[in-house]
N, C-alpha and C positions, 0 to 999 in steps of 0.2 A: 613691800618693795615700793620705792618712790616711782613717780611717773618717769623721771629721767632714767633711772636704772632699768625700768621695764623696757623702755625704748631701746636701750643698749642691748639688752638680752634678746629682744625680738629681732634687732638688726642682725645679731650674730646667728640666730637660728635660721635666718634667710640666707645670709652671706656665707656662713660656714660651709654648707654642703657645696655651694658653687665653687668655693676656693679649692675643694678637694677634686672636683671634676674638671676644673679649668686647667689648661696646659700652662705649666710654669717651667722655666729653665731652672737648673740647679742653683741654689743660693750662691750669690756672688760676694766674696769677701770685699769689704769696704763699702758695699751698697746695701746688702741684706744682713750682713753680720760682721762683727769684728772678732779677732782672736783674743782669748784670755791669756795673758802672758804674765807669769808662766802658767801653764795649764794646772788646774786644781784637781785633786783626787775627789771622786764622788763621795758623798756621805752615805749613799746606799749602794748595794751591790746587786748584780744580776739584771739590772734594767738601766735604760738610758735615763739619767736624772735631769729633769727640768726644774730649775729653781726660780721662783719669783721672789725677789727682794722688794719689800713693800713696807708701808706704814699705814696704820689706821688714820693717822693725822694728815696724810697726803691726799689732796683732792684728785690728783691724777690716778692714784691707786684706787680711789673710790669709784671712779668711772670705769677703770679696768676690771674691777672685781666681778661684776655680773658676766662680763664677756669671758673672763678666765674660767669662771665656774661652769658656764655652758660649754666652753671649749674642752674642759676636762671631761665632761660627761659625753660629748659627742665626737671628739677628735683625738683625744689622747690615746694612743694605741696601747695594747696590752704589754708591749715590751718596754714601756716607759712609765715613769712615776713623777708626779708633781710634788715638789717640796716648797712650802711657803716659809720664807725667812723674814721675820719682822726686823726692821733696823731703825736706828735713831738718827743717823747722819750727824751725830753730835748735838742734837737738840734734846734738852732735858725732858720736855713734855713728851716727845716721841719715845724717849727711853722708858717712860712709864707705860706707854702703850705696848712696847715690846714685852714688858713683864705681864701686862694684861692678856696678851695673846697666849703666853705659856701658862698663865694661871687658868684661863678658860680651858685650855687643853688638859690641864691636870684635874680640873673638876668634872671633865666630861661634857662641858657645855659649848665647846668651840664650834662645832658644826652648826648647832642650833642658833648661836648668837653672833657668829662671825659677821654676817651681813647687817644684823641689827646694830652692832657696835659702829660700823661704818655709817649707817643711817643716823644714829644718835648724834654723831659728831658733825656730819656734813649736811644732813637734811633738817635736823632739829637744833643744830647749833649748840649742843650741850658741851660744856668745857670739861671733858672727862680726862683730865691730865694729872690726877694724883690719886692715891689709893683710896682716900675718903670718897671722892666723887665716883670713882669706878666701883667701889664696893656698894655704894648706894644704888647705882644704876644696875649692878648685877642683882641686888636684892629685888628690885622692881621687876626683874626678868626671871625670877624663880631660882636664883642661886643663893644659898646660905651666905650671908655677908661675912660671918666669922670664918667660914671655910675659905671664902675668897681671900680674905686678909691673910690667913695663915699660909695659903699657897703663894700669894703674891710676895710674901716676905721669906719664903722658904729657900733653903740652899739649892734645891733642885731647880727652881725657877731662876735663881740667880745664875747658876751655871749655864743654863740654856740661853739666857739673855746674853751672857758674856760670849758664849760660843757663836751666837748669831752676829754679834758685833764684830768678832774676829773674822767670821766668814765674809762679811761685807768688806773688810779691809783686804783680805786675801784676794777677793774678786775685784778689788779696786772700784767698788760701787760708789759713784758720786752723784747719782740721780736715780729716782725711782718713779714708776715701776721699772725694774730691770728683769729681763728673762735671760737665763743662761741655760746651755744644753751641754751635758756630759763634761762639765768642767772645762770645756774648750771654746765654746762659742757664745757670744753675746748677741742676741737678736736685735735687729734694727727694724725699720719700717716707717712708712709715711703716716700711719695711724695705728690704733690698737688692733683692729682686725688684721691689718697687714703684718704687724709684728707677730701675731699669733699664727698666721699662715706660714711665715718664715720659720717660726719656732717648730712647727709641725714638720717642715721640710728638713730642718736641721736634726730633728730626731731621727729621721730616716737616714740622713747622711752619717750621723754618728753610729747608728746601728750597723751600717754597711762596712764600717772600718774595723 
């Protein structure tokens, strides 16, 4: 983990518990969140669904990533689930990274290499925007490059990538990172920790309805 990402994670580890114990009014529409219109059906059932729309190519998502990972471990309640949805926002290079996300998921390497792919692009300035560069990077990190290529070009990954792009259109995502709750709320906030605090409160609000 780079020094910048470590500082973000350390900040959340200190600020996170305080946000849970501090007194906050209920989230306010227009200030803390906006409504998703029309509301969207959740992709999972039985729990409140939190979706993060993101891209490995997005520097803002890069800075959010360690905060979100810590938030998931320490603040996401048992009645909620976090779903990460990679999107391209119409950028060809980011579209390749959407496929990379689902490829690593298919090979079983996503959890191990998620943060490393962010770091490779933003901390090491590696241009990982096509299958050749991504397969070479994956090989350097212990993934069979032929297996990576096969999955990258598979029908399964293609379908998941298309579904992710459709979700971003359904949710009217025009900037990332975006956090949504229960298909109804889009979290706002003055900074990333504040956005995560509001997201946590929106989970409780959604669960109570």
